[in-house]
Phi, psi and omega in degrees: 000137185282164170288166183235130184295337183292348179248011182264164186298319182297320179294323177297321180296318180290331177296321178295317179300323179281005180064031170269139180287141179256124186240114179292134180231060184073239182280354182233181184227158171236172183227146173254131179202178180240108185234339181235117179053026180060019176287143172296124189235132173259116185245133174242093184271138173055043179272154183238342186263121179302335180297344178303324183297319177292320179296325177299319179296321179293316182286337181304322182294324180280316186280325180055059180279156173273346182207140173237136181232131176240130178234087184292143171269068182232127180288139179296146182088151178092171187291324181294318178295321179297319179296317178296315182300317180297314182289323178299317178295319181297322180276002174090018179270149176232152180301137179270157176270013181212169179236137174273351172214153181308134184271348178215139182215179179230127180239132178252128178290131178256008183284346182267165174299157183304319181298324179288325177295317178296322184296329182275357176282163173296144184302323181294323179294314177302315181299317182292327175298312180293324180295319177300318179295316181295327181281355174096017174292126181250157187234135169236135182240134182228152170280166177302322180296315180294321181302315183282334183277341183268117184306130175084345187290313181293323177299318178298314179300309187293325179299313180295317180297310184295317180294327176292320177300319178297322181296317184267003175062048171234155180290141178261151172297142179292152181298322180296315182292324177294322176298316178303318182297315181294321178297323182286317185275335177049249183288346178266007167254132181239125180245130182243128177245123176257140182233144173224119182050051176066015178244133175291119188242351177196148177221157176206146177234147182221152182235130178262127176210120180061235185266010186229156170240128188248131177291122184254247181261155186205172176186164179208158175264173178300319178298318180296317181293322179295333182252015172059032178298322179301325177298316182291324178301314180294317179299318178294327176295321177296317179294323177296322177296318177300317180296332178276356180086015180285149179260341184224143169251114184257119179286352174054046171131123168225171182299132179247118184299340180287344182236080184299344177292351180268026185308327181293348179278347188297321181297307182286343174293317176301319178298312182296320182297339177296342181270005177078206177098189184244131176279137176238125177248119183264169182300330183103191181258148180230140184239152169224110182276140177046058188297330181296327179289340182256009187299315182293319179297318179296317180299319179296319180296319180293319179296318179297321180293324179292331184277345178280117181280149179303332184273348184281000000 
């Protein structure tokens, strides 16, 4: 399982720039923001340490949130998931009908030679990558720092990305927030521009954190899609990840059958699956509404659990 950018230092820095509160949770961090009914929310995304739940209770008194959300980076099934499920219930969390981070993803191993990575892809995906190259789609790759320092480059990227979001009817990241992210990650943000006949026809952004490179926001024009530029953008992103020493390429989200409201994800999920890899299904997000009002009830439940001996 790959590392997650939401728990790395650069992401924490951009959260501060965005005026999101940073909340220490032992070895991991949470963030305060307003995402549901404008309630002050304490979010712990992609956490792995069970001790986070206790730390959330401690920070709750200082932060005074109306909602707390935990999204463990723990795969569903197995003993670790069972332990998390038990503790989440004990601390008063219930499964959410939404995710603050993708609940299911696809990861491609980058540890093998390029030919082997290509070989495990669907034949049609391999063919489209080569077809894009034969048709003359060209690629330019920039770091986040280079993207922002080159006049007009970031505007070009954002225009293609934003217009594509409008086409598929999904919300786009704000230009300001995307800029904050690139400023924070600098050389660990990778921006890819694909061109066909001197026209920018596809873009993609990726984030390097720990052992993984994560597919972030992207977009393409009609010309780009007709010439399979998005396929080539992803392949170039995988090669860039290998050059950075990453072991995993994380697509950061595919359709999760547990959340039928994500129907709009089905199309790009089929596209992503063409690149092969391993599907990872996580526990999902868990919420606790108005936690301060439930503080005494949670304390009683924890005390009762401590008093139950393993042999009883």
